[in-house]
N, C-alpha and C positions, 0 to 999 in steps of 0.2 A: 206373713198375718195375711185374716180371714174376712173375710165381710159377705153377709149377706147366708152366713155360708158356702159361699164358694172361694177358693188361695184367688188375694187379688196381691197382684206386682205393680211394680212404681218403673216411665220406661226415664231412658236417661233424660228426656227432654220434659221432663213433669208428669208425664200423663199419666192415668190410672187404669191400669188392664184388670177384672172378672176372669177370673179362667176358667173357661169352661173346659167343657173334657172333648174330647182325652189333651189334657196337657204335655206344654214343650216339654221335651227331652232338654235340653239345654242353654236356662239365664243367667247372663253374668251379673254379676252385682263383686264391686270394692270384697274384698276382707276386712278391711286394715277402716275408723271412723274414730274420726279424736277423742269423740265417748258414743255414748247411745242414743240415736235421738231419736224422734217420732219422721220420718219418711212422709205420710200421707195425711193428709187432715179431712174429717169428715163431716160432714150435720149428721145430723140424728135423722134417721131412716131406714130402708129396709130392702133398698133397690139402687143398682150399680146408678140410677140416676139420677142419686142423692149426693154423688160422690162431689167434690170439692175439685174444680175441674185444673185449677193450674197449682198442686205440690207441688212441693219446693223437688227437687231431680232428687235423684241417689248419687252417690257420693260427692256431698256436700262436705267442704272445712272451711275452718274457720282457727284465726287463733294470731294471737305474737307471734312477730318476729321480725327482726333487724335486718337490714337492709341496706347494703355498701351505695354509698350518690352514685352518682355519673361521671359529676367532674371534679369538687370534692376528695372526695373515696367519704367522708366521715360516715362513720354509722348511727343508723336512728332504729329508732322502733318503730313502727308500723306496724300495724291492724293488718290484718290477710284476709278474704275469702274467697273460700272456689269455687263456684257456681255453675254447672253447666259446660261453655267449653270459656269460661275465660275467671284469669284470676288476678281480682282486686286487690289496691293495697287502699289504706287512706289511713289519714295521721291518727288518728288509734278507735275507737268503738266504739265511740259514739260518735264521727265523724258520719256523714249527711251525704258527702259527696268523696265520690274518689280520688284523691290524688290523678292516681292511672288505671289503665282494665288493661292489661296484659290478652291476649287472642293467645290463646294455646292451640287453635290448627297453626300457625306459624311460627313452633315449637318447637328445635329438633331434638333437642334431647335436655333431659335432667336428673344432676348425677351430682353425687356425693362430690365434694371443692379443697384439697388437703390446703392450695397453694394460702390461703389467708392466715393472717395470725392468730384467725377465733378459730374453735373446732364446735364442733359440732355444724359444719358447712356444708351446703348445697348450692350449681346452679340451674340456670338454668337457661337453654341456646337462642339464642332469636336473629336474624341472621340483619341483621345492625348494633346491638348490642349483647351484653353472655351479661346478665342479675343475677350477684352475690349474694345469699339470705345466710344467715344462723338460725339456728335454735337455742333455745334455752337447754334440751338435753341432748343424744345420742337419742332413744330411743323417740322422740319427740322429729327432730331431724331424719328418720328414718320413716315415718308414718309419714308424713309431707312428700317423699321422696316414692314411699311408690301408688299413690292413693294419683301424682302429678304424675307415673310413668302409668299409671294403667289408667285417664285419663287419653294423654296420646296414643296409647294404641286401640282404646274407640276409636276415637277420631279415626288411625288410618286406616280399621276394619270401614270404619264407614265413607272414606276416600277410595279405597282400595271397592267395597262391594259396585259406589256407579261410575265407575271407570270398567268395571265386566264387562266383558258385551250379555246384551241379552238376548242373545240365543245366539248356540253354537253352528253356527251353519259352513259345509264342507267349501273347499277353497275353491 
């Protein structure tokens, strides 16, 4: 995307960056989206000061999934939204308050699950619970898995960067 004749990228935090020359060689972005979406919101204007500061982050996804209950183990359709490092689920698409918000920084794995009697299922593994979810199609399940795995890889990269020593001093 370009703005005021300069390349524009959006970061995971939602910040918009107008690239100046020289451009970075590596910019990571998930390769899949549920649908083509506009990830940046702009006001009319010709400078980077005209950009809306709180644009949606990259790697967002939303849609209906079927979720297995924690205690009764029944299956219910829920509306899921993935934004930054949170996967929230709601009773339906019109609900304003989530039933629960899952912090993906605590998720250890996302994988296809073949243990259920349903098809197109996958699970998210957390320390205290594993969430079982099913999509309508295999393609949809694959899209959710890919973007959730990409989120987890980004979280791990951030953790590694924070824990890396700031300078390499000899012992």
